[in-house]
All heavy atoms as TSV, in Angstrom:
chain	resi	resn	atom	element	x	y	z
A	1	MET	N	N	-2.641	84.075	43.904
A	1	MET	CA	C	-2.228	85.446	43.678
A	1	MET	C	C	-3.370	86.385	44.085
A	1	MET	O	O	-4.532	86.144	43.797
A	1	MET	CB	C	-1.871	85.643	42.209
A	1	MET	CG	C	-1.407	87.020	41.899
A	1	MET	SD	S	-0.768	87.092	40.214
A	1	MET	CE	C	-0.156	88.718	40.222
A	2	ARG	N	N	-3.019	87.434	44.737
A	2	ARG	CA	C	-4.011	88.411	45.193
A	2	ARG	C	C	-4.532	89.238	44.032
A	2	ARG	O	O	-3.798	89.585	43.125
A	2	ARG	CB	C	-3.404	89.332	46.237
A	2	ARG	CG	C	-3.122	88.620	47.520
A	2	ARG	CD	C	-2.554	89.570	48.545
A	2	ARG	NE	N	-2.305	88.822	49.757
A	2	ARG	CZ	C	-2.717	89.202	50.949
A	2	ARG	NH1	N	-3.356	90.326	51.103
A	2	ARG	NH2	N	-2.465	88.467	52.002
A	3	ASN	N	N	-5.805	89.571	44.131
A	3	ASN	CA	C	-6.428	90.432	43.136
A	3	ASN	C	C	-6.139	91.881	43.510
A	3	ASN	O	O	-6.547	92.334	44.580
A	3	ASN	CB	C	-7.937	90.163	43.113
A	3	ASN	CG	C	-8.668	90.979	42.085
A	3	ASN	OD1	O	-8.166	91.982	41.594
A	3	ASN	ND2	N	-9.863	90.542	41.759
A	4	PRO	N	N	-5.450	92.638	42.661
A	4	PRO	CA	C	-5.106	94.021	43.014
A	4	PRO	C	C	-6.331	94.930	43.156
A	4	PRO	O	O	-6.238	96.003	43.740
A	4	PRO	CB	C	-4.200	94.480	41.875
A	4	PRO	CG	C	-4.445	93.525	40.759
A	4	PRO	CD	C	-4.920	92.240	41.368
A	5	ALA	N	N	-7.485	94.502	42.646
A	5	ALA	CA	C	-8.708	95.307	42.773
A	5	ALA	C	C	-9.365	95.129	44.145
A	5	ALA	O	O	-10.203	95.939	44.530
A	5	ALA	CB	C	-9.700	94.926	41.678
A	6	ASN	N	N	-8.976	94.078	44.874
A	6	ASN	CA	C	-9.569	93.844	46.195
A	6	ASN	C	C	-9.121	94.909	47.184
A	6	ASN	O	O	-8.024	95.447	47.090
A	6	ASN	CB	C	-9.178	92.464	46.726
A	6	ASN	CG	C	-9.933	91.346	46.048
A	6	ASN	OD1	O	-10.858	91.581	45.282
A	6	ASN	ND2	N	-9.521	90.120	46.311
A	7	LYS	N	N	-9.978	95.174	48.139
A	7	LYS	CA	C	-9.692	96.147	49.199
A	7	LYS	C	C	-9.186	95.422	50.429
A	7	LYS	O	O	-9.649	94.328	50.749
A	7	LYS	CB	C	-10.951	96.948	49.564
A	7	LYS	CG	C	-11.605	97.641	48.388
A	7	LYS	CD	C	-10.690	98.701	47.828
A	7	LYS	CE	C	-11.374	99.431	46.689
A	7	LYS	NZ	N	-10.494	100.290	45.971
A	8	HIS	N	N	-8.258	96.023	51.125
A	8	HIS	CA	C	-7.726	95.467	52.364
A	8	HIS	C	C	-8.520	96.017	53.536
A	8	HIS	O	O	-8.803	97.212	53.592
A	8	HIS	CB	C	-6.250	95.824	52.529
A	8	HIS	CG	C	-5.671	95.337	53.812
A	8	HIS	ND1	N	-5.259	94.029	53.970
A	8	HIS	CD2	C	-5.455	95.945	54.986
A	8	HIS	CE1	C	-4.813	93.885	55.212
A	8	HIS	NE2	N	-4.926	95.038	55.839
A	9	LEU	N	N	-8.884	95.145	54.457
A	9	LEU	CA	C	-9.631	95.556	55.633
A	9	LEU	C	C	-8.902	95.016	56.851
A	9	LEU	O	O	-8.858	93.807	57.072
A	9	LEU	CB	C	-11.061	95.005	55.579
A	9	LEU	CG	C	-11.958	95.280	56.758
A	9	LEU	CD1	C	-12.230	96.780	56.888
A	9	LEU	CD2	C	-13.269	94.532	56.614
A	10	GLY	N	N	-8.312	95.897	57.621
A	10	GLY	CA	C	-7.623	95.487	58.839
A	10	GLY	C	C	-8.560	95.642	60.026
A	10	GLY	O	O	-9.191	96.673	60.188
A	11	ILE	N	N	-8.666	94.603	60.832
A	11	ILE	CA	C	-9.498	94.696	62.036
A	11	ILE	C	C	-8.672	94.268	63.241
A	11	ILE	O	O	-7.719	93.497	63.115
A	11	ILE	CB	C	-10.787	93.845	61.933
A	11	ILE	CG1	C	-10.461	92.356	61.785
A	11	ILE	CG2	C	-11.669	94.319	60.805
A	11	ILE	CD1	C	-11.665	91.451	61.915
A	12	GLU	N	N	-9.048	94.767	64.377
A	12	GLU	CA	C	-8.375	94.429	65.622
A	12	GLU	C	C	-9.367	93.698	66.511
A	12	GLU	O	O	-10.479	94.175	66.723
A	12	GLU	CB	C	-7.911	95.717	66.296
A	12	GLU	CG	C	-6.995	95.490	67.465
A	12	GLU	CD	C	-6.442	96.799	67.992
A	12	GLU	OE1	O	-5.914	97.595	67.191
A	12	GLU	OE2	O	-6.548	97.015	69.211
A	13	VAL	N	N	-8.976	92.511	66.974
A	13	VAL	CA	C	-9.848	91.718	67.843
A	13	VAL	C	C	-9.075	91.305	69.088
A	13	VAL	O	O	-7.850	91.146	69.060
A	13	VAL	CB	C	-10.408	90.468	67.130
A	13	VAL	CG1	C	-11.294	90.846	65.964
A	13	VAL	CG2	C	-9.306	89.539	66.670
A	14	ASP	N	N	-9.818	91.111	70.174
A	14	ASP	CA	C	-9.161	90.686	71.407
A	14	ASP	C	C	-8.756	89.212	71.298
A	14	ASP	O	O	-9.287	88.474	70.464
A	14	ASP	CB	C	-10.072	90.934	72.618
A	14	ASP	CG	C	-11.326	90.089	72.581
A	14	ASP	OD1	O	-11.255	88.886	72.909
A	14	ASP	OD2	O	-12.391	90.631	72.210
A	15	PRO	N	N	-7.807	88.783	72.104
A	15	PRO	CA	C	-7.285	87.417	72.008
A	15	PRO	C	C	-8.345	86.323	72.166
A	15	PRO	O	O	-8.295	85.306	71.465
A	15	PRO	CB	C	-6.253	87.338	73.137
A	15	PRO	CG	C	-5.818	88.750	73.352
A	15	PRO	CD	C	-7.042	89.576	73.084
A	16	GLU	N	N	-9.313	86.520	73.032
A	16	GLU	CA	C	-10.359	85.502	73.238
A	16	GLU	C	C	-11.234	85.350	71.997
A	16	GLU	O	O	-11.543	84.238	71.575
A	16	GLU	CB	C	-11.210	85.870	74.457
A	16	GLU	CG	C	-12.278	84.863	74.793
A	16	GLU	CD	C	-11.762	83.537	75.345
A	16	GLU	OE1	O	-10.539	83.383	75.536
A	16	GLU	OE2	O	-12.603	82.643	75.574
A	17	LEU	N	N	-11.624	86.464	71.401
A	17	LEU	CA	C	-12.418	86.416	70.173
A	17	LEU	C	C	-11.615	85.766	69.056
A	17	LEU	O	O	-12.139	84.940	68.297
A	17	LEU	CB	C	-12.856	87.828	69.778
A	17	LEU	CG	C	-13.721	87.940	68.529
A	17	LEU	CD1	C	-15.013	87.144	68.675
A	17	LEU	CD2	C	-14.016	89.396	68.239
A	18	HIS	N	N	-10.343	86.099	68.954
A	18	HIS	CA	C	-9.478	85.512	67.925
A	18	HIS	C	C	-9.368	84.002	68.113
A	18	HIS	O	O	-9.463	83.234	67.149
A	18	HIS	CB	C	-8.087	86.165	67.983
A	18	HIS	CG	C	-7.173	85.694	66.904
A	18	HIS	ND1	N	-6.344	84.620	67.066
A	18	HIS	CD2	C	-6.977	86.159	65.644
A	18	HIS	CE1	C	-5.650	84.429	65.956
A	18	HIS	NE2	N	-6.024	85.355	65.080
A	19	ARG	N	N	-9.196	83.561	69.349
A	19	ARG	CA	C	-9.079	82.130	69.638
A	19	ARG	C	C	-10.348	81.392	69.215
A	19	ARG	O	O	-10.295	80.337	68.572
A	19	ARG	CB	C	-8.816	81.920	71.129
A	19	ARG	CG	C	-8.654	80.459	71.546
A	19	ARG	CD	C	-8.516	80.302	73.049
A	19	ARG	NE	N	-9.740	80.649	73.760
A	19	ARG	CZ	C	-10.817	79.851	73.849
A	19	ARG	NH1	N	-10.825	78.682	73.255
A	19	ARG	NH2	N	-11.888	80.237	74.532
A	20	LYS	N	N	-11.500	81.976	69.556
A	20	LYS	CA	C	-12.771	81.325	69.224
A	20	LYS	C	C	-13.036	81.351	67.723
A	20	LYS	O	O	-13.540	80.374	67.160
A	20	LYS	CB	C	-13.914	81.988	69.989
A	20	LYS	CG	C	-13.853	81.664	71.471
A	20	LYS	CD	C	-14.989	82.299	72.238
A	20	LYS	CE	C	-14.905	81.918	73.713
A	20	LYS	NZ	N	-16.050	82.433	74.474
A	21	LEU	N	N	-12.699	82.438	67.067
A	21	LEU	CA	C	-12.861	82.519	65.616
A	21	LEU	C	C	-11.975	81.495	64.921
A	21	LEU	O	O	-12.408	80.820	63.983
A	21	LEU	CB	C	-12.539	83.931	65.134
A	21	LEU	CG	C	-12.620	84.162	63.628
A	21	LEU	CD1	C	-14.015	83.872	63.095
A	21	LEU	CD2	C	-12.200	85.587	63.294
A	22	ARG	N	N	-10.746	81.360	65.383
A	22	ARG	CA	C	-9.825	80.370	64.817
A	22	ARG	C	C	-10.385	78.964	64.982
A	22	ARG	O	O	-10.333	78.146	64.060
A	22	ARG	CB	C	-8.448	80.493	65.482
A	22	ARG	CG	C	-7.396	79.575	64.868
A	22	ARG	CD	C	-6.029	79.747	65.495
A	22	ARG	NE	N	-6.081	79.424	66.911
A	22	ARG	CZ	C	-5.612	80.192	67.885
A	22	ARG	NH1	N	-5.053	81.352	67.599
A	22	ARG	NH2	N	-5.693	79.822	69.136
A	23	TYR	N	N	-10.979	78.684	66.148
A	23	TYR	CA	C	-11.574	77.371	66.415
A	23	TYR	C	C	-12.724	77.085	65.445
A	23	TYR	O	O	-12.778	76.016	64.828
A	23	TYR	CB	C	-12.068	77.313	67.865
A	23	TYR	CG	C	-12.666	75.980	68.236
A	23	TYR	CD1	C	-11.883	74.989	68.806
A	23	TYR	CD2	C	-14.013	75.715	68.012
A	23	TYR	CE1	C	-12.426	73.756	69.142
A	23	TYR	CE2	C	-14.556	74.489	68.344
A	23	TYR	CZ	C	-13.766	73.517	68.907
A	23	TYR	OH	O	-14.313	72.293	69.232
A	24	VAL	N	N	-13.638	78.045	65.313
A	24	VAL	CA	C	-14.797	77.859	64.426
A	24	VAL	C	C	-14.335	77.708	62.979
A	24	VAL	O	O	-14.822	76.840	62.249
A	24	VAL	CB	C	-15.797	79.034	64.572
A	24	VAL	CG1	C	-16.906	78.935	63.531
A	24	VAL	CG2	C	-16.393	79.061	65.974
A	25	ALA	N	N	-13.411	78.551	62.550
A	25	ALA	CA	C	-12.904	78.479	61.184
A	25	ALA	C	C	-12.289	77.120	60.902
A	25	ALA	O	O	-12.584	76.498	59.874
A	25	ALA	CB	C	-11.878	79.584	60.947
A	26	LYS	N	N	-11.463	76.634	61.820
A	26	LYS	CA	C	-10.832	75.330	61.634
A	26	LYS	C	C	-11.884	74.230	61.595
A	26	LYS	O	O	-11.829	73.327	60.755
A	26	LYS	CB	C	-9.827	75.069	62.763
A	26	LYS	CG	C	-9.065	73.783	62.588
A	26	LYS	CD	C	-8.016	73.609	63.681
A	26	LYS	CE	C	-7.295	72.292	63.485
A	26	LYS	NZ	N	-6.294	72.045	64.514
A	27	TYR	N	N	-12.869	74.300	62.470
A	27	TYR	CA	C	-13.949	73.316	62.517
A	27	TYR	C	C	-14.698	73.267	61.183
A	27	TYR	O	O	-15.077	72.192	60.712
A	27	TYR	CB	C	-14.913	73.665	63.652
A	27	TYR	CG	C	-16.049	72.695	63.819
A	27	TYR	CD1	C	-15.892	71.546	64.598
A	27	TYR	CD2	C	-17.270	72.918	63.207
A	27	TYR	CE1	C	-16.930	70.647	64.758
A	27	TYR	CE2	C	-18.319	72.024	63.353
A	27	TYR	CZ	C	-18.145	70.893	64.125
A	27	TYR	OH	O	-19.183	70.003	64.268
A	28	GLU	N	N	-14.892	74.425	60.566
A	28	GLU	CA	C	-15.636	74.502	59.312
A	28	GLU	C	C	-14.739	74.398	58.076
A	28	GLU	O	O	-15.200	74.560	56.952
A	28	GLU	CB	C	-16.469	75.786	59.284
A	28	GLU	CG	C	-17.542	75.765	60.370
A	28	GLU	CD	C	-18.570	76.870	60.235
A	28	GLU	OE1	O	-18.460	77.716	59.324
A	28	GLU	OE2	O	-19.497	76.875	61.066
A	29	GLY	N	N	-13.445	74.152	58.288
A	29	GLY	CA	C	-12.528	73.928	57.176
A	29	GLY	C	C	-12.128	75.193	56.437
A	29	GLY	O	O	-11.824	75.139	55.243
A	30	ARG	N	N	-12.110	76.311	57.143
A	30	ARG	CA	C	-11.735	77.582	56.530
A	30	ARG	C	C	-10.559	78.196	57.277
A	30	ARG	O	O	-10.325	77.904	58.432
A	30	ARG	CB	C	-12.900	78.574	56.574
A	30	ARG	CG	C	-14.125	78.161	55.808
A	30	ARG	CD	C	-15.183	79.263	55.856
A	30	ARG	NE	N	-16.395	78.829	55.194
A	30	ARG	CZ	C	-17.452	78.335	55.814
A	30	ARG	NH1	N	-17.466	78.221	57.117
A	30	ARG	NH2	N	-18.513	77.956	55.135
A	31	SER	N	N	-9.895	79.117	56.597
A	31	SER	CA	C	-8.923	79.968	57.279
A	31	SER	C	C	-9.709	81.014	58.060
A	31	SER	O	O	-10.919	81.189	57.849
A	31	SER	CB	C	-8.013	80.662	56.259
A	31	SER	OG	O	-8.783	81.564	55.459
A	32	ILE	N	N	-9.042	81.737	58.934
A	32	ILE	CA	C	-9.727	82.816	59.647
A	32	ILE	C	C	-10.220	83.851	58.649
A	32	ILE	O	O	-11.358	84.324	58.736
A	32	ILE	CB	C	-8.808	83.449	60.714
A	32	ILE	CG1	C	-8.552	82.453	61.839
A	32	ILE	CG2	C	-9.427	84.721	61.265
A	32	ILE	CD1	C	-7.588	82.941	62.900
A	33	ASN	N	N	-9.400	84.215	57.680
A	33	ASN	CA	C	-9.813	85.172	56.653
A	33	ASN	C	C	-11.030	84.650	55.894
A	33	ASN	O	O	-12.002	85.383	55.668
A	33	ASN	CB	C	-8.656	85.440	55.690
A	33	ASN	CG	C	-8.944	86.576	54.749
A	33	ASN	OD1	O	-8.949	87.724	55.155
A	33	ASN	ND2	N	-9.196	86.259	53.487
A	34	GLY	N	N	-10.993	83.379	55.503
A	34	GLY	CA	C	-12.116	82.769	54.795
A	34	GLY	C	C	-13.382	82.763	55.634
A	34	GLY	O	O	-14.485	82.977	55.123
A	35	GLN	N	N	-13.237	82.525	56.929
A	35	GLN	CA	C	-14.385	82.516	57.831
A	35	GLN	C	C	-14.989	83.913	57.940
A	35	GLN	O	O	-16.211	84.073	57.909
A	35	GLN	CB	C	-13.986	81.999	59.215
A	35	GLN	CG	C	-15.147	81.843	60.174
A	35	GLN	CD	C	-16.089	80.709	59.800
A	35	GLN	OE1	O	-15.752	79.830	59.007
A	35	GLN	NE2	N	-17.267	80.718	60.370
A	36	ILE	N	N	-14.143	84.929	58.047
A	36	ILE	CA	C	-14.641	86.305	58.125
A	36	ILE	C	C	-15.374	86.671	56.835
A	36	ILE	O	O	-16.470	87.242	56.874
A	36	ILE	CB	C	-13.491	87.286	58.421
A	36	ILE	CG1	C	-12.991	87.069	59.857
A	36	ILE	CG2	C	-13.930	88.729	58.213
A	36	ILE	CD1	C	-11.703	87.788	60.183
A	37	LEU	N	N	-14.809	86.323	55.683
A	37	LEU	CA	C	-15.472	86.613	54.418
A	37	LEU	C	C	-16.806	85.873	54.314
A	37	LEU	O	O	-17.799	86.435	53.833
A	37	LEU	CB	C	-14.572	86.251	53.239
A	37	LEU	CG	C	-13.373	87.168	53.030
A	37	LEU	CD1	C	-12.475	86.623	51.925
A	37	LEU	CD2	C	-13.822	88.581	52.714
A	38	TYR	N	N	-16.843	84.631	54.759
A	38	TYR	CA	C	-18.087	83.860	54.768
A	38	TYR	C	C	-19.149	84.569	55.612
A	38	TYR	O	O	-20.292	84.729	55.183
A	38	TYR	CB	C	-17.817	82.451	55.310
A	38	TYR	CG	C	-19.061	81.669	55.609
A	38	TYR	CD1	C	-19.761	81.025	54.590
A	38	TYR	CD2	C	-19.552	81.579	56.903
A	38	TYR	CE1	C	-20.918	80.315	54.863
A	38	TYR	CE2	C	-20.705	80.868	57.185
A	38	TYR	CZ	C	-21.383	80.240	56.165
A	38	TYR	OH	O	-22.540	79.533	56.438
A	39	LEU	N	N	-18.768	85.022	56.801
A	39	LEU	CA	C	-19.718	85.688	57.692
A	39	LEU	C	C	-20.183	87.028	57.132
A	39	LEU	O	O	-21.363	87.376	57.243
A	39	LEU	CB	C	-19.090	85.869	59.076
A	39	LEU	CG	C	-18.831	84.563	59.831
A	39	LEU	CD1	C	-17.954	84.823	61.054
A	39	LEU	CD2	C	-20.130	83.886	60.213
A	40	VAL	N	N	-19.276	87.771	56.511
A	40	VAL	CA	C	-19.650	89.055	55.904
A	40	VAL	C	C	-20.630	88.818	54.760
A	40	VAL	O	O	-21.653	89.503	54.649
A	40	VAL	CB	C	-18.401	89.826	55.423
A	40	VAL	CG1	C	-18.783	91.007	54.550
A	40	VAL	CG2	C	-17.566	90.278	56.612
A	41	ARG	N	N	-20.336	87.844	53.900
A	41	ARG	CA	C	-21.246	87.537	52.782
A	41	ARG	C	C	-22.615	87.098	53.290
A	41	ARG	O	O	-23.650	87.481	52.733
A	41	ARG	CB	C	-20.637	86.469	51.886
A	41	ARG	CG	C	-19.468	86.964	51.065
A	41	ARG	CD	C	-18.914	85.874	50.149
A	41	ARG	NE	N	-17.763	86.353	49.439
A	41	ARG	CZ	C	-16.526	85.868	49.579
A	41	ARG	NH1	N	-16.290	84.869	50.416
A	41	ARG	NH2	N	-15.525	86.373	48.903
A	42	GLN	N	N	-22.617	86.282	54.340
A	42	GLN	CA	C	-23.874	85.820	54.925
A	42	GLN	C	C	-24.674	87.001	55.480
A	42	GLN	O	O	-25.887	87.094	55.272
A	42	GLN	CB	C	-23.579	84.813	56.037
A	42	GLN	CG	C	-24.798	84.207	56.668
A	42	GLN	CD	C	-24.427	83.178	57.740
A	42	GLN	OE1	O	-23.247	82.952	58.031
A	42	GLN	NE2	N	-25.426	82.562	58.314
A	43	CYS	N	N	-24.009	87.924	56.152
A	43	CYS	CA	C	-24.659	89.110	56.695
A	43	CYS	C	C	-25.270	89.958	55.583
A	43	CYS	O	O	-26.415	90.413	55.689
A	43	CYS	CB	C	-23.642	89.920	57.506
A	43	CYS	SG	S	-24.277	91.478	58.126
A	44	ILE	N	N	-24.522	90.175	54.506
A	44	ILE	CA	C	-25.012	90.976	53.391
A	44	ILE	C	C	-26.187	90.276	52.707
A	44	ILE	O	O	-27.193	90.906	52.375
A	44	ILE	CB	C	-23.876	91.290	52.403
A	44	ILE	CG1	C	-22.879	92.249	53.053
A	44	ILE	CG2	C	-24.422	91.867	51.093
A	44	ILE	CD1	C	-21.600	92.445	52.283
A	45	ARG	N	N	-26.084	88.967	52.511
A	45	ARG	CA	C	-27.179	88.200	51.904
A	45	ARG	C	C	-28.450	88.329	52.735
A	45	ARG	O	O	-29.533	88.598	52.198
A	45	ARG	CB	C	-26.761	86.739	51.745
A	45	ARG	CG	C	-27.807	85.876	51.056
A	45	ARG	CD	C	-27.341	84.436	50.823
A	45	ARG	NE	N	-26.827	83.806	52.031
A	45	ARG	CZ	C	-25.560	83.486	52.238
A	45	ARG	NH1	N	-24.641	83.744	51.327
A	45	ARG	NH2	N	-25.182	82.904	53.366
A	46	ASP	N	N	-28.328	88.166	54.047
A	46	ASP	CA	C	-29.484	88.290	54.938
A	46	ASP	C	C	-30.074	89.699	54.879
A	46	ASP	O	O	-31.294	89.868	54.835
A	46	ASP	CB	C	-29.096	87.958	56.382
A	46	ASP	CG	C	-28.739	86.492	56.584
A	46	ASP	OD1	O	-29.002	85.667	55.676
A	46	ASP	OD2	O	-28.180	86.182	57.647
A	47	PHE	N	N	-29.221	90.710	54.878
A	47	PHE	CA	C	-29.677	92.096	54.802
A	47	PHE	C	C	-30.443	92.341	53.508
A	47	PHE	O	O	-31.522	92.937	53.510
A	47	PHE	CB	C	-28.480	93.052	54.898
A	47	PHE	CG	C	-28.872	94.500	54.840
A	47	PHE	CD1	C	-29.129	95.202	56.010
A	47	PHE	CD2	C	-28.975	95.168	53.627
A	47	PHE	CE1	C	-29.495	96.549	55.965
A	47	PHE	CE2	C	-29.336	96.506	53.569
A	47	PHE	CZ	C	-29.600	97.193	54.749
A	48	GLU	N	N	-29.872	91.887	52.381
A	48	GLU	CA	C	-30.506	92.119	51.087
A	48	GLU	C	C	-31.823	91.351	50.957
A	48	GLU	O	O	-32.754	91.845	50.307
A	48	GLU	CB	C	-29.559	91.764	49.951
A	48	GLU	CG	C	-28.431	92.770	49.804
A	48	GLU	CD	C	-27.528	92.500	48.624
A	48	GLU	OE1	O	-27.326	91.311	48.270
A	48	GLU	OE2	O	-27.022	93.478	48.042
A	49	GLU	N	N	-31.920	90.181	51.551
A	49	GLU	CA	C	-33.183	89.442	51.530
A	49	GLU	C	C	-34.276	90.221	52.256
A	49	GLU	O	O	-35.432	90.201	51.853
A	49	GLU	CB	C	-33.017	88.062	52.158
A	49	GLU	CG	C	-32.296	87.074	51.277
A	49	GLU	CD	C	-32.087	85.721	51.935
A	49	GLU	OE1	O	-32.605	85.486	53.052
A	49	GLU	OE2	O	-31.390	84.887	51.328
A	50	LYS	N	N	-33.901	90.919	53.296
A	50	LYS	CA	C	-34.859	91.666	54.104
A	50	LYS	C	C	-35.155	93.057	53.536
A	50	LYS	O	O	-36.286	93.529	53.583
A	50	LYS	CB	C	-34.317	91.793	55.529
A	50	LYS	CG	C	-35.278	92.373	56.515
A	50	LYS	CD	C	-34.708	92.300	57.928
A	50	LYS	CE	C	-35.716	92.782	58.950
A	50	LYS	NZ	N	-35.203	92.674	60.309
A	51	HIS	N	N	-34.122	93.725	52.988
A	51	HIS	CA	C	-34.239	95.134	52.606
A	51	HIS	C	C	-34.094	95.395	51.115
A	51	HIS	O	O	-34.212	96.539	50.683
A	51	HIS	CB	C	-33.206	95.966	53.357
A	51	HIS	CG	C	-33.326	95.875	54.839
A	51	HIS	ND1	N	-34.315	96.520	55.548
A	51	HIS	CD2	C	-32.602	95.190	55.749
A	51	HIS	CE1	C	-34.181	96.251	56.835
A	51	HIS	NE2	N	-33.155	95.431	56.975
A	52	GLY	N	N	-33.773	94.402	50.331
A	52	GLY	CA	C	-33.536	94.594	48.905
A	52	GLY	C	C	-32.057	94.705	48.585
A	52	GLY	O	O	-31.239	94.999	49.461
A	53	GLU	N	N	-31.761	94.483	47.329
A	53	GLU	CA	C	-30.366	94.492	46.887
A	53	GLU	C	C	-29.720	95.858	47.058
A	53	GLU	O	O	-30.338	96.897	46.796
A	53	GLU	CB	C	-30.288	94.071	45.415
A	53	GLU	CG	C	-28.877	93.892	44.918
A	53	GLU	CD	C	-28.814	93.350	43.505
A	53	GLU	OE1	O	-29.835	92.873	42.986
A	53	GLU	OE2	O	-27.724	93.410	42.923
A	54	ILE	N	N	-28.492	95.846	47.477
A	54	ILE	CA	C	-27.694	97.070	47.620
A	54	ILE	C	C	-27.094	97.353	46.246
A	54	ILE	O	O	-26.401	96.515	45.683
A	54	ILE	CB	C	-26.576	96.898	48.669
A	54	ILE	CG1	C	-27.183	96.547	50.031
A	54	ILE	CG2	C	-25.729	98.157	48.749
A	54	ILE	CD1	C	-26.161	96.088	51.053
A	55	GLY	N	N	-27.363	98.536	45.722
A	55	GLY	CA	C	-26.889	98.906	44.386
A	55	GLY	C	C	-25.421	99.244	44.371
A	55	GLY	O	O	-24.764	99.361	45.410
A	56	PRO	N	N	-24.883	99.445	43.157
A	56	PRO	CA	C	-23.450	99.740	43.017
A	56	PRO	C	C	-23.021	101.053	43.672
A	56	PRO	O	O	-21.864	101.217	44.011
A	56	PRO	CB	C	-23.230	99.785	41.505
A	56	PRO	CG	C	-24.586	99.953	40.909
A	56	PRO	CD	C	-25.566	99.390	41.886
A	57	ASP	N	N	-23.968	101.970	43.857
A	57	ASP	CA	C	-23.626	103.234	44.498
A	57	ASP	C	C	-23.857	103.187	46.014
A	57	ASP	O	O	-23.767	104.197	46.688
A	57	ASP	CB	C	-24.411	104.389	43.890
A	57	ASP	CG	C	-25.927	104.228	44.040
A	57	ASP	OD1	O	-26.367	103.156	44.496
A	57	ASP	OD2	O	-26.651	105.171	43.706
A	58	GLY	N	N	-24.142	101.986	46.532
A	58	GLY	CA	C	-24.322	101.802	47.970
A	58	GLY	C	C	-25.720	102.120	48.448
A	58	GLY	O	O	-25.955	102.223	49.648
A	59	GLN	N	N	-26.665	102.267	47.537
A	59	GLN	CA	C	-28.043	102.578	47.938
A	59	GLN	C	C	-29.000	101.539	47.401
A	59	GLN	O	O	-28.808	100.899	46.473
A	59	GLN	CB	C	-28.438	103.952	47.453
A	59	GLN	CG	C	-27.592	105.024	48.097
A	59	GLN	CD	C	-28.075	106.421	47.696
A	59	GLN	OE1	O	-29.068	106.595	47.033
A	59	GLN	NE2	N	-27.314	107.408	48.123
């Protein structure tokens, strides 16, 4: 069941990028959505390690 507090993020990608993302996601045992969330979390973790934690107000 979806969490009603979650935000929806629609993105548009070209067919080649979608094909490659689907391949990587399947290889790593994730859905495409799961793979995108994994990459976003990894990006934020790396950013916070370098620049400090992002606070609740976005600063």
